[in-house]
N, C-alpha and C positions, 0 to 999 in steps of 0.2 A: 504493500500500500504506500509506504513512504517513498520507495523508489519511483513508483508511478507518479506520485505527486510532484517529485522533483523533475522527472522527465517531461511531464506535461506542463507543469506549472511555470517553470523558468522560461521556456520559449513563449508561452502565452503572455507572461508579464512583459517580456521584451517586446513582443508584437504590439501589446496595448500601449506601451510607452511610445513606440515608433508611430503608431496611429494618432496618438494625442499630439505629438510634435507636428505631424503632417497636418492634422486638423487645425492647429494653431497658425499654420502658414496661409490658410485660405481666408479670403475676405468674409465669406459667409461662415459664421461659426456653426460647428456641428455638422457640416456637410459631409465629413468623413465618418464621424462617429455614429451619427444617427442611423444610417443603413445597417451598420454592424449591430447596434443596439436593437434595431427592429428584428433582425434575425434571432437574437437572443430572446426577445420577447415572444416570438413565435414558438420557440421551443419551451419557454417558461409556461406559456398557455397550454401547450400540449401536455406537458408533464403534470401541471396542476389539474387539468381536466381528467387525466388518467387517475390521479389520486382521488378526485371526487367520485369518479366512476367506481373505484374500488370501495368507497364508502357508501355506495348506493345512491349517489346524486348524479343526475343526468341533465345538466343544463344544456341549452342549445349552444353548440360549439361556435357557430358563426357570431353569436352575440358577444361571447367572451373575446374571441380573436379581434373582431371589429372594434369593440369598445376600448379594449386595451391599447391597440395600435393607434386608434384615432385620438385618444387622450394625449399620448406622447407626441404625436405629430402636430397636434393643435398647439401644444406648448411651444414646440420649436418654431412653427410658422409665426405665431404671435411675437415671439422674441426676435425673430429675424425682421419682422415688420417694424418692431420698435427700433432696431439698429438702423434700418433704412430711414425712418423718420428723423432720427438724430442726425444722420448725415445730411438730410435736406434742411434741417433747421440750423442754418448758419448763425442765427442770432442767439442760439443757446437757450431757447425757450422750451425745449422739449422736456418732458417729465423725466425724473430720475429713473434709474434701472428698477428700483424697488417699487416706486409708485406706478410705473407703466408696465414694464415687462412682467414682473412677478404678479402684480395685481390682475392684469388682463389675462395672463396665462392661467392663473388660478380660476378666473371666471370661465375660460375656455374648458378647463378640466371639468369643472362642475357641470357645464352645459352638455358636454359630451357624455359624462357619466349619467346625467339625467336622461339623455337620449338613449343610452344603452339600456337603462331600466325599462323605458317604454318599448324598445325593440324586444327585450326579454319577455315582457308581457305579451306582445304580439306573437312572438314565436310559440309561446305556450298555448295561446289561443288557437293558433293554426294547427297544432298537432294534438289538441285535446280530444280524447276518446272517452275516458271514463274517470270518475273521481279517484283521487289518490296520487300523490307525487308532485302535483303542480307547485304547491307552495315551497316544498323543499328544493325543487329544481330552480325556482326563481331565486331563492335565497343563495343557492350555490353560484348562480350566474352573477348576482350582485356582489357577493363576497369575492369572487375571482377578479372581477373588474376593479374592485376597490383595492384588493391586496396587490395585484400585479400592475394595474393601470395607474391609479392615483399615486401610489408610492413611487412607481417608476418615474413619474413626471418630475419628482424632486431631483433625480439625477440629471434630467434635462435642464432644469432650472439652475442647478449648481454650475453647469457648463455655460449656459447662455447668459445668466445674470451676473455671475462672478468671473469664472474663467477656468482654464485648464488646470492651473495650479491648485485652485480650491477643490476641483473635482478629484485630482490625483491625491491630494492630502487626505481627503475623506476615505478614498479607496485604500490608501496605504494604511491608515489607522485600523480600518475594519479587518483587512487581510493580515496585518501584523498581529492583531489580536487573535485571529484564527490560527495563524502559524504558531504563535507562542503558546496558546492553549493546547494545541495538538502535540507540540514537541515536549513541553514541560510535563504535560499530562502523561505522555508515554514514558518519560524518564523518571519522574518523581511522584506521579499521581498515586495517592493512597485513599483519600476520602472522597466518596461519591458526592457530586453536586446535585444531580436530579436523577436518581437511579430509575424512576418510573418512566421518565421521558427519554433520557439518553444515558444508558448505563456506563458508557465509556468516559463521560465528562467528569472531571474531578475538580475539587476546590483548588488544589495545587496548580492544575492546568489553567483555571480561571485567573488566578493571581499572576501566573506567568504570562498569560495573554495580555493582561492589563499592563504589565511591565514592557512588553514588546510594543503595545499600542502607544504608550507614553513616549517611547523612543521614536516611534514613527511620527507622532505629533510634533515633537521637538525638531526632528530632522526635516520634516516636510515644510514646516513653517519658517524655521530660522535658517536652514541651509539651502534647501531647494528654492524656496520662494523669497528668501532674504528679507523676511518681515521682522521688524523690531518688536517682537512680542515678549512680554515678561513671563515669569514663571507661572503666574496664576492663569494667564490666557491659554498657553499651550497645554498646561496640565489639565485644566478644566475641560478644554476642548477634547483632548485625548480620552479622558475618563468618560465624558458624556457620549461620544461617538462609539467608544469601545463597549460600554455597557449596553447601548442600544443595539449594537451588532450582536452581542452575546444573547440578548433577548430575542433578536430575530432568528438566530440559530436554533434556540430552544423552541421558538414558534414553529419553525419548519419541522423540528423533531416531533412536536405535539401533533401536527397534522399527519405525519407519516406513521406515528405510533397509533393514532386513532384508527387508521385504515389498515394497520398491520403490514406496512411496507417499509423495508429498511432504507432504500435509496429511491429518490424521485425518478431516476432514470439510469441509463447505462451508457450514455453518449460520451461521457468524459471519464476515461479510465483513471482510477485512483481517487476520483472525487464523487462519482455517481452521476448525477444529472445536472442540468443547468440550475434547477431550483436549489440543489445542495450548495451551489456556489453563490447564488444571488440572495438566499433567504436572509443572511445577515446584512447584506447591502441594502435591501429594500426597506427594512425597518429603521436602519440608521440614517437613510437619506434625508428624511424631514428634520431629524435632529441636527444633522450637519448644516442643512440649509438655514434653519432658524438660528443656529449658533453664529453663522457668518452674518446673518442679518442683524441680530440683536446685540452681539458681543464683539465679534472680530471685525 
């Protein structure tokens, strides 16, 4: 398992860094990363729907795919439109990033999410034959769009409203926490953290993950981004994002444990599926975004 993680993980990280650098060279932000993220979202939807099916929920697939992808694309389009308006406004009267891009993108997310709920109702009406199962299927569709679509939009907003550095710092903290928890847990883990949800996770591993995440926070902010942040800023940022990521990992374990499936998929050797990689990132994304907005 560890060998596969190294063999697959290192090239993927290098490829991601290269794509981020390439994306930063284009005038239109996100033009390189968005198609890649769209592919990841497709597989995330597929794996999550398979988990729901294993648990006896059968939402309309096109609703989940369409709603999730439309939410992220709408965020990107609105933010690109904001950048275009700023370029046209030579007098400097355009709204700030937070007031315009984040606010309007959030409105777009909500509108698409609401539209997805309406389509989910229409889909269930179309295939209705007999009583039983409709309500639970609707709940599954709404849950899938909220979990995958709404949370994924915060990754888009991190890139579009703030920048590549802010996106990479958040990813680095979350994944350093995952790496530290896995490594320290394998070497020193003795006391179980949540044996019912994830028997292999230990308290020692969790503390090791926090230590790795704090290093990632300091390194990304002060070295990579050359920001003059004090101890309280990078420490609190690292702790907040790492804890949210750990909660996201346990949230993914909760769903898999409930449907009695170990991994969400088999497409990524050593990791499982796309959801096994993104579960911590999805929950941590809004925490990172609001931390940049309110603190950093």
